[in-house]
C-alpha positions in Angstrom: 88.5 102.8 48.9 88.1 100.5 46.0 88.9 101.4 42.6 88.7 99.6 39.1 91.9 97.9 39.7 92.1 97.3 43.4 89.4 94.3 44.5 87.5 95.1 47.6 88.7 93.1 50.7 85.8 91.2 50.7 86.8 89.3 47.3 89.7 87.7 48.7 88.1 85.9 51.5 87.3 82.5 52.1 83.3 81.6 50.6 82.0 81.1 54.4 83.3 84.6 55.3 82.3 86.0 52.3 78.7 84.8 52.7 78.4 86.1 55.9 79.5 89.6 55.3 77.0 89.6 52.7 74.2 88.5 55.3 75.5 91.5 57.3 75.2 93.6 54.5 71.8 92.4 53.7 70.4 92.7 57.3 71.6 96.5 57.3 70.0 97.0 53.8 66.6 95.8 55.3 66.9 98.1 58.6 67.8 95.2 60.8 70.6 95.8 63.3 73.3 92.9 63.3 74.8 94.1 66.6 72.0 96.0 68.7 72.5 97.6 71.7 70.4 95.5 73.6 68.1 92.2 73.5 65.7 91.1 75.5 66.9 88.5 78.5 65.0 87.9 81.5 66.8 84.8 82.7 69.9 82.5 81.9 69.5 79.1 80.1 71.1 77.4 83.6 68.3 79.1 85.8 65.6 77.3 83.2 67.4 74.1 83.4 67.5 74.4 87.3 64.1 75.6 87.7 62.5 73.1 85.3 64.2 70.1 85.9 62.2 66.6 85.5 59.0 68.2 83.6 57.0 65.1 81.9 57.3 65.0 78.0 55.2 67.2 75.9 54.2 70.0 78.5 53.7 73.5 78.3 54.6 75.3 81.2 52.7 78.7 80.4 55.5 80.4 81.3 57.2 83.4 78.9 60.9 83.8 78.9 63.6 85.7 76.8 66.7 83.8 76.5 70.0 84.3 74.9 72.5 81.7 73.6 75.0 81.3 70.9 73.7 78.8 67.8 75.6 75.5 68.1 73.1 73.4 66.3 70.5 74.3 63.9 68.1 72.1 61.7 65.6 74.2 59.7 62.4 71.9 57.9 59.4 73.5 56.4 57.3 74.6 58.9 59.6 74.1 62.2 62.9 75.0 63.2 65.3 73.6 65.7 68.4 74.8 67.1 70.6 74.5 70.4 71.6 77.4 72.2 74.6 77.8 74.4 75.6 80.1 76.9 78.8 81.1 78.2 79.2 78.3 81.1 78.1 75.6 78.7 74.7 75.6 79.7 72.2 74.4 76.5 69.0 74.7 75.6 66.5 73.7 72.7 64.9 76.7 70.7 62.0 75.7 68.7 60.5 77.8 65.7 57.2 77.0 64.2 55.4 78.7 61.4 52.2 79.0 63.4 54.0 81.1 66.5 56.5 83.3 64.8 54.8 83.8 61.0 56.2 83.3 57.8 58.4 86.4 57.3 60.2 85.7 60.8 60.6 81.8 60.1 62.0 82.7 56.8 64.7 85.3 58.1 65.6 82.4 60.8 66.3 80.2 58.1 68.2 82.5 55.6 70.0 85.2 58.2 70.9 82.8 61.0 74.4 80.9 61.1 76.1 78.6 63.4 77.7 80.8 65.8 75.3 83.9 65.9 73.9 84.7 69.5 70.3 85.3 69.3 67.6 86.3 71.8 64.8 84.2 71.9 61.2 85.0 73.4 58.5 82.3 74.0 57.0 79.9 76.3 59.2 77.0 78.2 57.9 73.7 77.1 59.1 69.7 76.6 59.3 68.7 73.5 57.5 65.5 72.1 60.8 63.8 73.0 60.8 64.9 76.4 63.6 67.8 75.4 63.0 71.1 77.7 62.9 73.7 75.4 61.8 77.1 74.2 58.6 77.3 71.6 59.7 80.8 70.0 56.9 83.7 69.7 59.5 85.9 68.4 63.5 86.3 68.1 66.2 88.7 67.5 69.6 88.5 66.2 71.9 89.7 69.2 75.3 89.4 67.3 75.9 88.1 63.8 79.2 85.9 63.7 81.3 86.7 60.6 83.2 83.5 61.0 82.2 79.7 60.8 82.7 77.8 64.4 85.4 75.3 63.9 84.1 71.9 62.4 83.8 69.1 65.0 85.4 66.8 62.8 88.7 68.6 62.6 89.5 69.5 66.3 91.9 72.6 66.8 95.7 72.4 67.4 97.0 73.3 70.7 98.5 76.1 69.0 95.2 77.2 67.4 93.5 76.9 70.9 96.3 79.0 72.6 95.9 81.3 70.2 92.2 81.8 69.7 91.2 81.0 73.4 88.0 82.8 72.7 87.1 80.4 70.2 88.7 77.5 72.5 86.2 78.7 75.0 82.9 78.5 72.6 83.7 74.9 71.4 85.6 72.8 74.1 84.0 72.2 77.6 87.4 71.6 78.8 88.8 75.1 78.2 85.4 76.7 80.0 86.2 74.2 82.6 89.9 75.2 83.4 88.9 78.8 82.9 86.1 78.5 85.7 88.4 76.5 88.0 91.0 79.3 88.5 88.7 81.6 90.5 87.4 78.6 92.8 91.4 77.9 93.4 91.7 81.5 94.4 89.1 81.9 96.6 90.2 78.5 98.3 93.7 80.3 98.8 92.4 83.1 100.2 90.1 81.3 102.8 93.0 79.1 103.7 95.1 81.7 104.3 92.4 83.7 106.0 92.0 80.8 108.4 95.2 80.9 109.3 95.1 84.9 110.2 97.3 85.9 106.9 96.8 89.1 105.7 96.8 89.7 102.0 98.9 92.9 100.5 99.9 94.3 97.1 103.6 94.7 96.3 105.3 96.5 93.2 105.5 94.9 90.0 108.0 97.8 88.7 111.4 97.5 90.9 114.7 99.9 90.9 116.2 96.4 91.2 115.5 93.0 91.0 115.5 89.9 93.7 113.8 87.5 95.7 114.7 84.7 93.3 117.4 83.6 91.1 115.9 84.5 87.6 116.8 86.6 84.6 114.5 90.0 84.7 112.4 91.9 82.3 114.0 95.5 81.9 112.2 98.2 81.3 112.6 102.4 81.0 110.7 104.9 82.9 110.3 108.3 81.4 108.7 109.8 84.2 111.8 108.9 86.4 114.6 108.6 83.8 115.5 105.3 84.9 115.8 101.9 84.3 113.4 99.6 86.0 112.9 95.5 86.2 109.7 93.8 86.1 109.1 91.7 89.1 110.5 88.4 89.5 109.7 87.8 92.7 107.5 89.6 95.8 109.7 88.1 98.5 111.9 91.7 99.7 108.9 93.6 99.7 106.7 91.0 101.8 109.6 90.5 104.3 109.5 94.3 104.4 106.0 93.9 105.9 107.0 91.3 108.0 109.5 93.8 109.5 106.7 96.5 109.6 104.5 94.2 112.0 102.3 92.4 109.3 103.7 88.9 110.8 101.5 86.6 108.8 101.3 88.1 105.1 100.7 86.7 101.4 100.4 88.1 98.0 98.9 86.5 94.9 101.1 88.0 92.3 102.2 88.4 88.6 105.9 87.7 88.0 107.6 88.3 85.1 110.5 86.0 84.0 113.1 86.5 80.8 113.7 82.9 80.6 112.6 80.0 78.4 109.2 78.8 77.8 108.2 75.1 78.2 105.4 73.0 79.4 106.0 73.9 82.9 107.4 77.4 82.4 106.1 80.8 81.0 107.4 84.4 80.9 104.5 85.9 82.8 103.2 83.8 85.6 101.0 83.8 88.8 102.4 82.7 92.1 101.5 82.9 95.7 103.8 83.8 98.0 103.8 84.3 102.2 105.7 84.5 105.1 104.8 83.2 108.6 106.7 84.9 111.5 107.5 82.4 114.0 107.6 79.5 111.6 110.2 77.7 109.8 110.5 75.5 106.8 108.2 72.6 108.1 105.5 74.9 109.8 105.2 76.4 106.5 105.1 73.1 104.5 101.9 72.1 106.7 100.7 75.3 105.5 101.3 74.7 102.2 99.9 71.0 101.8 96.7 72.3 103.8 96.4 75.1 100.6 96.5 72.6 97.8 94.5 70.4 99.8 91.8 72.6 100.4 92.1 73.6 96.5 91.6 70.1 95.5 88.5 69.8 97.7 87.3 73.0 96.1 87.3 72.0 92.5 86.8 68.3 92.9 85.1 67.7 96.3 87.9 65.5 97.4 91.5 65.4 97.6 91.5 62.8 95.0 91.6 64.7 91.5 91.0 64.0 88.0 92.9 64.6 85.2 92.3 65.5 81.9 93.5 62.0 80.7 90.9 60.4 83.0 93.9 59.1 85.4 93.2 60.1 89.5 96.0 62.0 91.7 95.6 61.6 95.5 96.8 64.7 97.3 95.4 63.8 100.3 97.5 62.5 103.8 100.8 63.4 104.9 103.5 63.6 102.1 106.7 61.8 101.6 110.1 63.6 102.2 113.5 62.9 100.4 116.9 64.2 101.1 118.1 66.3 97.6 121.5 64.9 98.2 120.5 61.4 99.0 118.6 61.7 95.8 121.4 62.7 93.7 123.4 60.1 95.3 121.3 57.4 94.2 121.1 58.9 90.8 124.7 58.6 90.1 125.8 55.7 92.2 128.0 57.6 94.9 127.8 59.3 97.9 127.3 63.1 97.2 126.9 65.6 100.2 126.9 69.8 99.9 130.4 69.5 100.5 131.2 67.2 97.4 133.9 69.1 95.4 132.8 70.8 92.2 135.5 68.6 90.2 133.6 65.4 91.6 130.3 66.8 90.8 131.0 67.6 87.0 132.8 64.2 86.3 129.3 62.9 87.5 127.6 65.2 85.4 129.6 64.3 82.5 129.2 60.5 82.9 125.6 61.4 82.8 125.9 63.0 79.2 124.9 66.5 80.8 125.5 69.8 79.1 127.4 71.8 81.8 127.3 75.9 81.9 131.0 76.9 83.2 129.1 79.7 85.1 127.3 77.2 87.2 128.2 77.3 90.9 129.1 74.0 93.0 125.0 74.2 94.0 123.7 74.9 90.9 125.7 71.9 89.1 124.2 69.7 92.0 120.5 70.9 91.6 120.9 70.4 87.7 122.4 66.8 88.4 119.2 66.3 90.7 116.8 67.5 88.0 118.6 65.3 85.5 118.4 62.0 87.7 115.3 62.2 89.7 113.1 65.1 89.4 110.8 63.4 86.7 110.3 60.3 89.2 108.8 62.4 91.6 105.0 61.6 90.7 103.4 61.5 93.9 103.4 64.9 96.0 107.2 65.0 97.9 109.2 67.4 99.8 112.8 67.6 98.4 114.7 68.5 101.6 117.8 70.4 102.1 119.5 72.5 99.2 123.1 74.3 98.8 123.8 77.1 100.8 125.2 79.0 97.3 122.1 79.0 95.4 119.7 80.1 98.3 121.1 83.3 99.3 117.8 84.1 101.2 117.5 81.2 103.6 118.8 80.2 106.9 121.6 77.8 107.1 120.5 74.2 108.1 120.7 73.7 112.0 122.6 70.5 111.5 123.9 69.6 108.2 126.7 71.7 106.8 126.6 73.7 103.5 122.9 73.1 103.2 120.1 75.4 103.9 116.4 74.7 105.3 115.0 74.9 102.2 112.4 72.6 100.5 111.1 72.2 97.1 107.7 70.3 96.7 107.5 68.1 93.3 104.1 66.8 91.9 103.8 64.9 88.5 107.3 65.3 88.0 107.8 69.2 88.1 108.3 71.6 91.0 105.0 73.3 92.8 106.3 75.0 95.6 109.4 75.8 97.5 109.6 77.0 101.3 112.1 77.9 103.2 113.7 79.1 107.1 114.0 82.5 106.1 117.8 84.0 106.7 117.0 86.8 109.3 120.5 88.0 109.9 121.1 91.3 108.5 125.1 90.6 108.6 124.9 87.5 106.8 122.5 88.4 104.2 124.6 91.2 103.4 127.6 88.9 102.5 125.2 86.4 100.6 124.1 89.1 98.2 127.5 90.8 98.0 128.4 87.2 96.9 125.7 87.3 94.4 126.5 90.6 93.2 130.2 89.1 92.3 128.4 86.3 90.4 126.4 88.9 88.4 129.6 90.9 87.7 131.1 87.6 85.8 128.0 87.1 84.1 125.5 85.2 85.8 122.1 86.8 84.4 119.9 85.4 87.0 122.2 86.7 90.3 120.6 89.2 92.6 121.8 92.6 93.4 122.5 93.9 96.7 119.5 95.8 97.8 120.3 98.5 100.1 116.9 99.1 101.4 115.7 95.7 101.9 119.1 95.3 103.9 118.2 98.4 106.2 115.1 97.1 107.0 116.3 93.7 108.0 118.6 95.8 110.4 115.2 96.9 112.2 115.0 93.4 113.4 113.2 90.8 111.2 111.4 87.9 113.2 112.0 84.1 112.7 109.6 83.0 110.1 109.0 80.5 107.5 108.3 81.6 103.9 106.9 80.0 100.8 106.2 80.5 96.9 103.9 78.3 94.8 102.8 78.9 91.2 99.4 79.2 90.7 99.4 78.0 87.1 101.0 74.8 88.3 98.8 74.6 91.1 96.1 74.1 88.3 98.8 71.8 86.3 98.7 69.6 89.7 94.6 69.7 89.8 94.1 68.8 85.8 97.1 67.2 84.5 97.0 69.8 81.9 100.4 71.9 80.5 100.9 75.4 81.7 99.7 76.9 78.6 96.4 75.2 79.1 96.0 76.6 82.5 96.8 80.2 81.9 93.8 82.0 80.0 95.9 83.9 77.4 99.5 82.9 77.5 102.4 84.6 75.8 102.3 83.5 71.8 104.6 84.6 68.9 102.5 86.7 66.5 101.1 85.1 63.5 103.4 85.1 60.6 101.3 86.2 57.4 
């Protein structure tokens, strides 16, 4: 309620916002609904564009349609007004309003009431203008939704932070944002189609879990009032998907949301989408073949080719077979010394210090080796590359390498300098698995927040017999990064951002 000493909220608004609110109030006073429950719409702008391709200049089709769109351009003259309507997919069409067709009152109302950003319904004949522009020549029009805020100025593009925070505006004004949003469902369909061709079954597993596991990551913790117990947000679906394999779903996958209470940067988000799959009677190499097919089919789905074009105009060839390198060979090349999985911690520490790396005292030997690899080699892996053979002490759910001691049969797939996917020959021996998880629990007791816990139910499932299998996890958001060259916050429609500070 406004008093003499308390100005109305509108008095503090910028001029553009105040004027638009005044227009809204004026519409209501005249009995015009600025937000009607429905407006006329017989078809889409895209359908009109497709139906009337190739019309000659200055043609009247005789076809009457009712079209809707957001006004992104408006030019008012004496007896003829022009506007550009845009619908959600970015399709645009010119609207023309003439005095002889709509009358003086409707033309004056259009000029005074309608602003850029408003959504309108226009009914009229489909024509081509004297310049050959496909248009709708209005017989009548109606406001569908009044925009109380002006759209960003073309001469002053939004910053990345603003685009992420106000994705709804980003989608209105920037074709790249619309393309990225529409690419994701194409990729999802492609992933599901490829899995279906390999006879995988899609399942859903819990997001709320009694204990966290399936990855080395710090979880989000929550509390259930109904069960009076602590729960964890899922960091990975692995342990539940493996239960499915025990139960006889021999080829299984899930496209899932995961939550990791860790840092955020150009390739990490606290909440992210991942696809994870397990293939009975496969191993790390057969699941690598599946992964390559998934990625190449996704490229075909969005680009019609294995060669994709990134946002900066550069092209990336994801076709063919991809090269493989050894993790420890890459480390050896980076530090100038021979390094293996049996190289002592002290030597690795010496190499890391020489490289100027900051070392976390809680890192185990394998973790330090992986961090050295990240430091010396990962950003050089631009073409798709499988990095083969990881340390056993950082891979508690993976089978030991058949030939190389201290190494497990695990690969990480790098593209454009970031990890896109990881694959394994899965550990299926419940006795060894228990030992590995006990070691993890001991690390957790020493303060390792990423260590796994001993999941007794998972171990019980393994004791019923788990077939040999290959497993794979791939970030969906990172797959979009590989296809577009965008950062992770541009591939996630609504990434987590801190609240605005007033």
